[in-house]
C-alpha positions in Angstrom: 0.0 0.0 0.0 1.3 3.4 -0.9 -0.6 5.4 1.6 0.9 8.6 3.0 -0.1 12.0 4.1 1.4 13.7 1.0 -1.4 12.6 -1.4 -4.1 13.9 0.9 -2.2 17.2 1.4 -1.8 17.8 -2.3 -5.5 17.0 -3.0 -6.7 19.2 -0.3 -4.6 22.1 -1.6 -6.2 21.6 -5.1 -3.1 20.1 -6.7 -3.5 17.3 -9.3 -1.5 14.4 -7.9 1.3 13.0 -10.0 1.7 9.4 -8.8 5.0 7.8 -9.6 4.7 4.4 -7.9 4.6 1.1 -9.8 2.1 -1.5 -8.5 1.0 0.5 -5.5 -2.6 0.8 -4.5 -3.6 4.3 -3.5 -5.9 5.2 -0.6 -9.5 4.4 -1.4 -8.6 3.4 -5.0 -11.4 0.9 -5.1 -13.9 3.8 -4.6 -12.3 6.9 -6.2 -11.7 7.4 -10.0 -8.0 8.2 -9.7 -7.6 8.2 -13.5 -10.0 11.1 -13.6 -8.2 13.4 -11.1 -4.5 12.3 -11.1 -1.6 11.5 -13.5 0.0 8.2 -13.0 3.5 7.5 -14.4 5.6 4.4 -14.2 9.0 4.9 -12.6 10.6 4.1 -16.0 9.1 7.4 -17.2 11.0 9.6 -14.6 13.6 10.7 -17.2 10.7 11.9 -19.5 8.5 13.3 -16.7 8.7 16.9 -17.8 7.7 16.1 -21.4 4.9 13.8 -20.2 3.5 16.5 -17.9 3.8 19.2 -20.5 1.9 17.0 -22.9 -1.2 17.2 -20.7 -3.6 19.6 -22.5 -5.4 22.5 -20.9 -8.7 20.7 -21.5 -7.4 17.6 -19.7 -6.3 19.7 -16.7 -9.7 21.4 -16.5 -11.4 17.9 -16.4 -8.9 16.7 -13.8 -9.5 19.8 -11.6 -13.3 19.3 -11.8 -12.9 15.6 -10.9 -10.5 16.5 -8.1 -13.0 19.0 -6.7 -15.7 16.3 -6.8 -13.6 13.9 -4.7 -11.5 16.1 -2.4 -13.8 15.7 0.6 -12.9 12.0 0.6 -9.4 13.0 1.8 -10.7 15.5 4.4 -11.4 14.2 8.0 -13.0 17.1 9.9 -16.7 16.7 9.7 -17.3 20.4 10.4 -15.3 21.2 7.3 -17.4 18.8 5.2 -15.0 15.9 5.5 -16.0 12.5 4.2 -12.8 10.5 4.8 -14.5 8.6 7.6 -17.4 7.6 5.4 -15.2 6.6 2.5 -12.9 4.6 4.9 -15.9 2.7 6.3 -17.2 2.0 2.7 -13.8 0.7 1.6 -13.5 -1.6 4.7 -17.1 -2.9 4.1 -16.1 -3.7 0.5 -13.0 -5.6 1.7 -15.1 -7.6 4.2 -17.5 -8.6 1.5 -14.6 -9.6 -0.8 -13.2 -11.9 1.9 -16.6 -13.4 3.0 
């Protein structure tokens, strides 16, 4: 699992995550459309990262920002700020229980 605080921090600051981790499952990946709000690169693309990122069109970025805005509360814990992380975590755990039952 590639879970860490950096991804949530970037999402909550409105940054499109660039994920450079091969074969790592991201937090809540079974529930969230990561392809819609993040850019995923294999580690072999690190030497070409700048070109890959510059190749993302303005239209693609706008779509990603909209998708990011739609899911950002899944990374936010405080309920008084509209956080839904608790709900998403419980939903993910329930899915795993069903898969193992």
